[in-house]
N, C-alpha and C positions, 0 to 999 in steps of 0.2 A: 405840397398840393399837386405839383406836377408828377411827383413820384406815385402818388395815390392814383392819379388818372391813368398813368401808364400800367400800373398793376391791375386796374379794373379792365383795361383793354386786353391785357394778357389773359386774364381769367376768362373773359368772354370768348376770346379766340380758342382757348383750350376747351371751353364748353361746347363750342360749335364742332370741334374735331371729335368730341366724344359722342355727338348725336349721330345715330345711324343715318346714312344717306337715304335709306328706303322710306323714312318717315321723319322728316326734319321738322315738321310742324311749322315751317315757314318762319323760323326765328331769324332775325337779322342781327349781324354782329354790331355791337354798340348799343343794343337795347337790352337792358336788364329788366326782367319781368318780376315785379315785386308784388303783384296781385294774382292770387290763384284763380283758376278758371271757374266759371259758374257751376252750379249744381247740375248733376246729370238730369236730363229731362225724362219724363215718364212717357212711354210709348208702347204700342203693341208690336210684337215681333211679326214681320211678314212671313207668310208660309214659305217653307224651303222650296226652291224652284226645281230641284232635281237631286237624285242621290249623289253623294260625294261632295256636296257643298257644305262648308263649315261656317257657322255664324261668327262674324267679326263685329264686336260691339262698337257703337258710335262713341266719339270722343271729341273734346274741344281742342282744336289746333290754334295756332297763333300766327297772324299775318300782320301786314302793315296797318290794317285798320282794327287790330285787336283780335280777340278770340272769335273763332267761328266754329260752327258745328259740322263735323264730318259724320254723315248719317251711318248708322249701323247697316250692314249688308251681308248677304250670303256670298261666299267666295269659294271657288273650286280650289281644293288643296293642291299645292304644286306637285305633290306626288303622294301616293298612299303611305300612311304611317305618320304623317306630320300633323301636329296640332298648332293652333294659333295662341301665342302669348300676347295679350293686348299691351299697347304702350301705356305709359302713365306719366303724369307730371309729378316731379319730386323737388322738394325744397333743399337747396344746398348752396353754401357760400353766399347767402344773402339774396338769392334769386331762385325762381322756379325754372327748372330745366326739363325738357321732354326726353323721355327714354322710349325710343321707338320699339314697336312690336316686332315679332319675328315668328317664323315657323320652326318647329323642332319636334323631336320625338316625345318630349314631355313639356308640360306647361310650366314656365318659370315664374318669377316674381313680377307682379304688376301693381305693386304699391299698396296692396290690400284694398284697392278700389273695387267697390261692388258694382260692376257693370251690368249684372243681371244676366238672365238667359243662360245659366250654367256657370257664369263667371262671378262667383260670389265673393271674391277677394282673395281666395286661395284655390288654386287648381281649376278644374273644369269638370262639371258633372252632366253636361248636355249630351255626351255621346262618347264612343270609344271605337278604336279600330279593331276589327276581328279579321286578322290576316290582311288582305288588301281591300277589305270592304268596311266602310264606316257605318256603324249602327247608331241610331239616334234614340236618346231617352225621351220618349214622347210625353213623359210627365213634366218635362222642362222645355223641350223644343217644339216649335210649331211646324209639324210635318203632316202632309196629306198621306195617310197610311194606305190609301188606295193607289197611290203613285209610288211612294217610297216604302218599300216593304222591309227594309233593314231597320227594324225598330225594336225597342224593348221598353219596359216600364219599371222604373226604379222610383217608387214613391217615398223612399226613406229620405230623399233630399227635399221633400215637400213638407213644409211645416207652416202653421199659422204664425205670422209675424206682423205685429201691429206697428213696429218701429222700422221705418224705411230709411236707411242711410244712403243719401245720394251725393255724398262728398266725392269730388272728382280728382283729388290730388293727395299726395303723401307728404307729410311733414308740414312745417310752417303753421300759421294760425288757422286752426279749425280743420287741418288735414288729418288723414288717417295716421296712425302711429305704428303701422305694421312694419315688421322687419322680415327679411327673407328667411324661410325655413331651410333646414339642411337639404331637403329634397329640391327646393327652388334654387338653392345655390348650385347644386349638382346640375340642374337643368340649364343654368346659365353658362356652364362650362362645356355643354354639348355643342356639336356642330349645328349652326343655325342657317336657315334660309331666309333672306330678307323678304319684305313685303313684295308681292307680285306686281307686275306692271299695271294690272287692273286696279289694284289697291292704290298705287301711286297716282294713277290717273283719276281715281275716285276722289282722293284728297285734293288734288289740284282743281278738279271741277267744283268741289265744295268751296274752295278759296275764292272762286270767281263769282259765286252766287251771293249777291248782297243780302238776300233774305236769311241766309244762314249766319250772318254776323250776330254776335250776342247783343251788340248795341242796337240792332234792328228788331230781333225777335225776343229780347229780354229773357232768354233762357227757355223759350218755348218755340223751337223751330218748326216751321210748317212741313219741312221734310226731315223727320226724325229718323226714319229708317226706310230702306228700299229692298226690294227682292234681288236686284242685281246692281253691281257697281256702276256708278255714274248715271244711274237712272233716277232722275229727280222729278219727273212728271209721269202721269199716266198710271197704268195698273201697277200694283205692288208697292205703292208709295204710301206711307202712313205719317201722320203728323203727331207732334207731342200733344199730350192732353193733361188736364188737371190731375194732380196727384190725388186730390180728394175724390174725384170721379172714379179714378182707377181703384182706389181703396174701397169705395162703397160698392163697387161692382164685383169685387173678388177678394179672396184671401191672398196671402203672399207665400212664395216658396222660400227655400232655405237661403237663396242668394239675395233675398230682400226685394225681389221683383215679382210681378204677377206671371203666372204660368198659363199655357194655352187652355182655352175653354173646352176644346174638342169640337166646337162649331166650325173652327177653321179646317178641321180634318174631314173633308167631305169629298165627294166624287169630283172628277175633272170639270164637269159642267158648272159646278158651283164653287170652284176653288178660289183662293185669294187673288188669282190673277184677274178676276172679274170685279175686284173691289175698286171703288172710286178713290182717287187720290185723297189722302188725308182722312179717309173714313175708317172707323173702327170695324174690324172684321166681324165682331160680334153683332153689329147692327146691319151690315150690308150683305150678310150671307145667311142663307137658310140652313136649318139644322140638317144633318145627314139623315137619310131615310132610316126607318126602323129596320134592324137586322143587318144594316151595313157594317162592314168590318170596322170602319172609322168610328162608328158609335160604340162598338164593343171595346175599342182600345183608347177611347178618349181620356185625356187627363182630367183630374178633378178641378183644376183651377184655371183661371184666366191669366193672361200674361201682359205685363207692362214693363218698361225699362227704366 
């Protein structure tokens, strides 16, 4: 019995050493997590605040009080050419362990978890680097094309999908069964840049917000996504919403989440920064004027996460 206890502690210690310091998900040594995180909430993506910002999807982290939601947010890339590989929960050795996200030249394995907004389980289809400039796929990303001009439209990633998989972990009971592809394994061996200080502070701020605890919000956080890291009140904050409402209001894109309506892509005076906290952009914003460039380039679908 004593031997088994010692082996358990050794396993957990090794588990902690394997977790990236940039995104530890607040796991404490001596705590084996046997229950997977809740399903991913449905939410509308806030408008991109400026060129060069890349979407980092929300995720469930773990702290002393259990799972808590870290809102999705737009983050400035550490340097041109880097893409974000989201972290994910994976089942191994009888417990769930957090595999922290990282920046790199290619997107690696993130458990096959469908985070939405271009992260459909494999790779990223929300944008690409053209030299030192990031171009956004406005068929997937919520960008104001009157402010961000580096956009393109790739509708091949947009399909009707009535089955939405919101599973937030890999392996174990009910988890995804994805395994790394050859390209993802290659990406894992590339030089990585850890989460930025803004991202780490964003996660820490979420850990101190009681309303983000799964035990408090029951999987529907009032702050599901933000325009900027650490911003949990005011403009650019959106709440989780009913999956049924999101589905009734829109079709789904290839990554299983709803895509921007185009109503978010409007002139500065009517952009998403004027949106009330927790409000859906499709309700709180007026359509762009006729003839406006945003209207011409608007995506076909609305977005939820």
